[in-house]
C-alpha positions as CSV (number, residue, x, y, z in Angstrom):
1,X,-16.0,-60.4,-4.1
2,X,-18.9,-58.7,-5.9
3,X,-17.8,-56.0,-8.5
4,X,-20.2,-53.4,-7.1
5,X,-18.8,-53.9,-3.6
6,X,-15.2,-53.5,-5.0
7,X,-16.1,-50.3,-6.8
8,X,-17.8,-48.9,-3.7
9,X,-14.7,-49.7,-1.6
10,X,-12.4,-48.1,-4.1
11,X,-14.5,-44.9,-4.3
12,X,-14.7,-44.8,-0.5
13,X,-11.0,-45.1,-0.1
14,X,-10.3,-42.4,-2.7
15,X,-12.8,-40.1,-0.9
16,X,-11.3,-40.8,2.5
17,X,-7.8,-40.2,1.2
18,X,-8.8,-37.0,-0.4
19,X,-10.6,-35.7,2.7
20,X,-7.5,-36.5,4.9
21,X,-5.3,-34.8,2.4
22,X,-7.4,-31.6,2.3
23,X,-7.6,-31.5,6.1
24,X,-3.9,-32.0,6.4
25,X,-3.2,-29.3,3.9
26,X,-5.6,-26.8,5.5
27,X,-4.1,-27.2,8.9
28,X,-0.5,-27.1,7.8
29,X,1.4,-24.0,8.8
30,X,3.3,-21.9,6.4
31,X,6.2,-19.5,7.2
32,X,7.2,-16.8,4.7
33,X,9.1,-13.6,4.5
34,X,7.6,-10.5,2.9
35,X,7.6,-10.4,-0.9
36,X,8.8,-7.4,-3.0
37,X,5.8,-5.1,-2.6
38,X,5.2,-6.1,1.0
39,X,8.8,-5.1,2.0
40,X,8.0,-1.5,1.3
41,X,4.9,-1.5,3.6
42,X,5.2,-1.1,7.3
43,X,2.6,-1.9,10.0
44,X,1.4,1.3,11.6
45,X,2.8,1.7,15.2
46,X,-0.8,1.9,16.6
47,X,-1.0,-1.9,16.0
48,X,2.2,-2.8,17.7
49,X,3.0,-3.8,21.3
50,X,4.2,-0.6,23.0
51,X,7.8,-0.6,24.1
52,X,8.7,-4.0,22.6
53,X,11.4,-4.8,20.1
54,X,9.2,-7.4,18.4
55,X,5.4,-7.7,18.1
56,X,3.7,-11.0,17.5
57,X,0.6,-9.6,15.7
58,X,-2.1,-12.2,15.5
59,X,-4.9,-11.9,13.1
60,X,-8.0,-13.9,14.2
61,X,-11.6,-14.4,13.2
62,X,-14.6,-15.2,15.4
63,X,-15.2,-18.7,14.0
64,X,-11.5,-19.6,13.7
65,X,-11.0,-23.0,15.4
66,X,-7.2,-22.6,15.7
67,X,-7.0,-19.0,16.9
68,X,-7.4,-19.8,20.6
69,X,-4.6,-22.3,20.4
70,X,-2.4,-19.8,18.7
71,X,-3.3,-17.2,21.3
72,X,-1.9,-19.5,24.0
73,X,1.2,-20.3,22.1
74,X,2.0,-16.7,21.2
75,X,1.1,-15.5,24.7
76,X,3.5,-18.0,26.3
77,X,6.2,-17.1,23.8
78,X,5.9,-13.4,24.6
79,X,6.0,-14.1,28.3
80,X,9.3,-16.0,27.8
81,X,10.8,-13.2,25.7
82,X,10.7,-9.9,27.5
83,X,11.3,-7.9,24.3
84,X,8.4,-9.5,22.5
85,X,4.8,-8.5,22.9
86,X,1.7,-10.3,21.7
87,X,-1.3,-8.4,20.3
88,X,-4.4,-9.9,18.7
89,X,-6.8,-8.3,16.3
90,X,-10.0,-9.5,14.6
91,X,-9.7,-9.3,10.8
92,X,-12.4,-6.6,10.7
93,X,-10.3,-4.3,13.0
94,X,-7.2,-3.9,10.8
95,X,-8.4,-3.8,7.1
96,X,-5.3,-1.9,5.9
97,X,-3.0,-4.5,7.4
98,X,-5.1,-7.4,5.9
99,X,-5.0,-5.7,2.5
100,X,-1.3,-4.7,2.5
101,X,-0.1,-8.1,3.5
102,X,-2.7,-10.1,1.6
103,X,-3.9,-12.1,4.6
104,X,-6.4,-14.7,3.5
105,X,-6.5,-17.1,6.4
106,X,-6.7,-17.2,10.1
107,X,-4.8,-17.5,12.3
108,X,-2.0,-15.5,10.7
109,X,0.8,-14.1,12.8
110,X,3.1,-11.3,11.6
111,X,6.4,-11.0,13.4
112,X,6.9,-7.2,13.3
113,X,9.9,-5.1,14.4
114,X,9.4,-1.9,16.4
115,X,9.9,0.1,13.2
116,X,6.9,-1.8,11.6
117,X,8.8,-4.1,9.3
118,X,7.3,-7.5,8.9
119,X,10.1,-10.1,9.3
120,X,8.1,-13.3,9.1
121,X,4.5,-14.4,8.4
122,X,3.2,-17.5,10.1
123,X,0.0,-18.7,8.4
124,X,-2.2,-21.3,10.0
125,X,-1.8,-23.1,13.3
126,X,2.0,-23.1,14.0
127,X,3.7,-25.4,16.4
128,X,5.3,-23.8,19.5
129,X,8.8,-24.9,18.4
130,X,8.4,-23.2,15.0
131,X,7.1,-20.0,16.7
132,X,10.1,-19.9,19.1
133,X,12.6,-20.6,16.2
134,X,11.2,-17.7,14.2
135,X,11.1,-15.4,17.1
136,X,14.8,-16.0,17.6
137,X,15.4,-15.5,13.9
138,X,13.4,-12.2,14.0
139,X,15.6,-11.0,16.9
140,X,18.7,-11.9,14.9
141,X,17.4,-10.0,11.9
142,X,16.6,-6.9,14.0
143,X,20.0,-7.0,15.6
144,X,21.6,-7.4,12.1
145,X,19.7,-4.5,10.8
146,X,20.6,-2.3,13.8
147,X,24.3,-3.2,13.2
148,X,24.0,-1.8,9.7
149,X,23.5,1.7,11.2
150,X,26.5,1.6,13.6
151,X,29.2,4.0,12.7
């Protein structure tokens, strides 16, 4: 085989592998809990689903290719869970929430208790099973916190 052709093939494979890795990393979802400074901040009630124990607060952007899919996943999840509500905001509509929770990518979903505490943050496109699992965990955390106040 010609040396030039070999070099071109190797460079092409490296470029392809790098592109696949970057795409995979960009589309991976990440789940986190609020860090130290974020724990003290609450989401204002005007952004929450009225009368619901848990709000699935989705932050979207006009050119976000995954936001529509997350809208469907979160909408279905809130339909299955009567105590959960789904609301969606454009990044420009809630600047104080974006700043307080350092939201840097869309879609990002905050699982927020009725008191405004963020229990989990789902960054990026998140599979339905992961969403359902964290909704259940959020309800468990809300229940645990309410038990702390029982006398």
